C-alpha positions in Angstrom: 13.4 19.5 10.5 12.7 19.1 14.3 14.5 21.4 17.0 14.7 19.4 20.1 16.1 20.5 23.2 16.5 20.7 26.8 14.3 23.5 27.9 15.1 25.5 31.1 13.6 28.3 32.2 14.5 31.2 30.9 15.8 29.9 27.6 13.5 32.1 25.3 12.2 29.2 22.9 9.5 31.7 21.3 12.1 33.0 19.0 11.8 29.1 17.6 8.0 29.1 16.8 7.9 30.1 13.5 11.4 29.2 12.3 10.9 25.4 12.6 7.8 22.8 11.2 8.6 20.6 14.5 9.4 21.2 17.7 10.5 18.7 20.4 11.2 19.8 24.6 12.3 17.1 27.2 9.4 18.1 29.3 7.1 16.5 26.6 8.6 13.5 26.5 10.0 13.1 29.8 13.5 12.7 28.9 16.2 14.9 28.4 19.2 14.6 25.9 21.3 12.1 26.0 18.5 9.9 27.0 17.6 7.8 23.6 13.4 8.7 24.6 13.6 12.7 22.8 16.1 11.6 19.5 13.7 8.1 18.9 10.8 10.9 19.9 12.1 13.2 17.0 12.9 10.9 14.5 9.1 9.5 14.9 7.2 12.6 14.2 9.5 13.0 10.9 8.8 10.3 9.8 12.7 8.6 9.5 14.5 6.0 10.7 18.0 7.3 12.8 19.8 6.2 10.0 18.2 8.7 7.8 18.3 11.3 10.0 21.7 13.4 10.6 21.4 15.3 14.3 23.8 18.5 14.7 24.1 19.6 18.5 26.8 22.0 20.2 27.5 19.8 23.2 29.1 16.6 22.8 28.2 14.2 26.0 24.1 15.6 25.3 24.1 15.9 21.2 26.6 13.8 19.5 27.4 10.8 22.1 23.2 10.9 21.9 22.4 10.8 18.8 24.4 8.3 18.1 23.7 6.4 20.6 20.4 6.1 19.4 21.7 5.1 15.5 22.2 8.5 14.0 24.8 10.6 12.5 25.7 13.1 14.4 28.0 16.3 13.8 29.2 19.0 16.5 28.3 22.4 16.0 31.4 24.2 15.4 33.8 22.0 14.9 31.8 19.5 12.0 29.8 22.3 10.7 
């Protein structure tokens, strides 16, 4: 599992620090969702191909379309999950 997000200052990321094996923030790869770079870096960290992953997000354009453009299955939180 990898948590990756478009970080904005003031967001309490510390609540996630000990809950997920990987965390990838947009400024670490100089790209924000829906840019393919952040999705592809997450798959690289996990050692999986995009088609082997499932992305779950809460934003249709940033998460759903971004992941699908990267070749990943994507589900929308509150609709699909």
